[in-house]
Structure formats: C-alpha cells, structure tokens
C-alpha positions as CSV (number, residue, x, y, z in Angstrom):
1,X,3.1,30.8,-30.0
2,X,0.6,28.0,-29.3
3,X,-3.0,28.7,-29.7
4,X,-5.7,27.6,-27.3
5,X,-7.3,25.1,-29.7
6,X,-4.1,23.3,-30.8
7,X,-4.0,19.5,-30.2
8,X,-1.1,17.9,-28.3
9,X,-0.5,15.1,-30.8
10,X,2.6,13.8,-28.9
11,X,0.6,13.3,-25.7
12,X,-2.3,11.7,-27.6
13,X,0.1,9.3,-29.3
14,X,1.8,8.3,-26.0
15,X,-1.6,7.8,-24.3
16,X,-2.8,5.7,-27.3
17,X,0.3,3.5,-27.4
18,X,0.2,3.0,-23.6
19,X,-3.5,2.2,-23.7
20,X,-3.0,-0.3,-26.5
21,X,-0.2,-2.1,-24.7
22,X,-2.1,-2.1,-21.4
23,X,-5.2,-3.6,-23.2
24,X,-3.1,-6.4,-24.7
25,X,-1.5,-7.2,-21.3
26,X,-4.9,-7.3,-19.7
27,X,-6.2,-9.6,-22.4
28,X,-3.2,-11.9,-22.0
29,X,-3.6,-12.0,-18.2
30,X,-7.3,-12.8,-18.5
31,X,-6.5,-15.7,-20.9
32,X,-3.9,-17.1,-18.6
33,X,-6.4,-16.9,-15.7
34,X,-9.1,-18.5,-17.8
35,X,-7.0,-21.5,-18.8
36,X,-5.7,-21.9,-15.2
37,X,-9.3,-22.0,-13.8
38,X,-10.3,-24.4,-16.6
39,X,-7.5,-26.8,-15.7
40,X,-8.3,-26.6,-12.0
41,X,-12.0,-27.3,-12.7
42,X,-11.2,-30.2,-15.0
43,X,-9.0,-31.7,-12.3
44,X,-11.7,-31.2,-9.6
45,X,-14.5,-32.7,-11.7
46,X,-12.7,-35.4,-13.7
47,X,-9.4,-36.4,-12.2
48,X,-10.3,-36.2,-8.5
49,X,-13.9,-37.5,-9.0
50,X,-14.8,-40.2,-6.5
51,X,-15.6,-43.6,-8.0
52,X,-17.8,-44.6,-5.0
53,X,-20.9,-45.3,-7.0
54,X,-19.0,-47.1,-9.7
55,X,-17.2,-49.3,-7.2
56,X,-20.5,-50.0,-5.4
57,X,-22.1,-51.1,-8.7
58,X,-19.2,-53.4,-9.6
59,X,-19.3,-55.0,-6.2
60,X,-23.1,-55.4,-6.5
61,X,-22.8,-57.1,-9.9
62,X,-20.0,-59.3,-8.7
63,X,-22.2,-60.5,-5.8
64,X,-25.0,-61.2,-8.2
65,X,-22.7,-63.3,-10.4
66,X,-21.4,-65.3,-7.4
67,X,-24.6,-66.1,-5.5
68,X,-27.8,-68.0,-5.9
69,X,-31.0,-66.0,-6.4
70,X,-34.5,-66.2,-7.8
71,X,-35.1,-64.8,-11.3
72,X,-38.7,-65.8,-11.5
73,X,-40.0,-67.8,-8.5
74,X,-43.4,-68.6,-10.2
75,X,-41.7,-70.1,-13.2
76,X,-39.0,-71.7,-11.0
77,X,-36.1,-69.9,-12.7
78,X,-33.0,-69.4,-10.5
79,X,-29.6,-67.8,-11.0
80,X,-26.6,-69.8,-10.1
81,X,-23.0,-68.6,-9.5
82,X,-21.1,-68.0,-12.8
83,X,-18.4,-70.5,-12.1
84,X,-20.9,-73.3,-11.6
85,X,-22.8,-72.2,-14.8
86,X,-19.6,-72.4,-16.8
87,X,-18.8,-75.9,-15.4
88,X,-22.3,-77.0,-16.2
89,X,-22.1,-75.7,-19.8
90,X,-18.7,-77.4,-20.3
91,X,-20.1,-80.7,-18.9
92,X,-23.1,-80.5,-21.3
93,X,-20.6,-80.1,-24.2
94,X,-18.5,-83.0,-23.0
95,X,-15.4,-80.9,-22.4
96,X,-13.6,-81.5,-19.0
97,X,-13.9,-78.5,-16.7
98,X,-10.0,-78.1,-16.4
99,X,-9.4,-78.4,-20.2
100,X,-8.6,-75.3,-22.2
101,X,-9.5,-76.8,-25.5
102,X,-11.0,-74.4,-28.0
103,X,-14.6,-75.0,-29.1
104,X,-15.1,-76.7,-32.5
105,X,-15.3,-74.5,-35.6
106,X,-12.8,-71.8,-34.4
C-alpha cells in the first residue's frame, strides 16, 4: 500500500532523462542555426560585397598616371603620363626605350 508522501522515482527518472535529451537536442539545433547564420552573414558582407569604391579608386589612379596635371603651379611642377616618364628616364640613362636590358649592378 502506497503512502501519500511516497516519491514516484520511475516517473522522476523518465522526466529527467527526457529533459536532458531535449536540452541537448535544443543546444545542437541552436548551434546549427548559429553557424548557418554566421555563414550567411559572412557571404553577405565579404563575398558579395560590391567593389564599386575600389574600382572607382583604381580608375581614378589610372587616369592620374596617364594624364598631364599640375603638381605645384607656383613652382612649375607638372605630372606627365607614366609611359612618357619611363621613356624619359631610359633616355637619360642612355638605354633605348625598346630595350629590355637590365640596369647595371644587378
């Protein structure tokens, strides 16, 4: 005959085991969701990031290298296209512009 204050240990054990299993399943599901959202956010911010500003900067720098411009108008300093500057340096060194000779000392 069961008394009123007896504990139902079988029921307590089943509830405890089911609760532990459910807790581990929830923790695993939350980890999977976390890593999935992390991957999606990485792709959105890094992989699919537009390079508009970078492309604009490269185009601007290329234009600056290929056109004449004033560096300091008071001092009379100008910027010349890079290809002409390279030809001028080669002419000063006495090397023909089409030559691929290595500089002395290398």
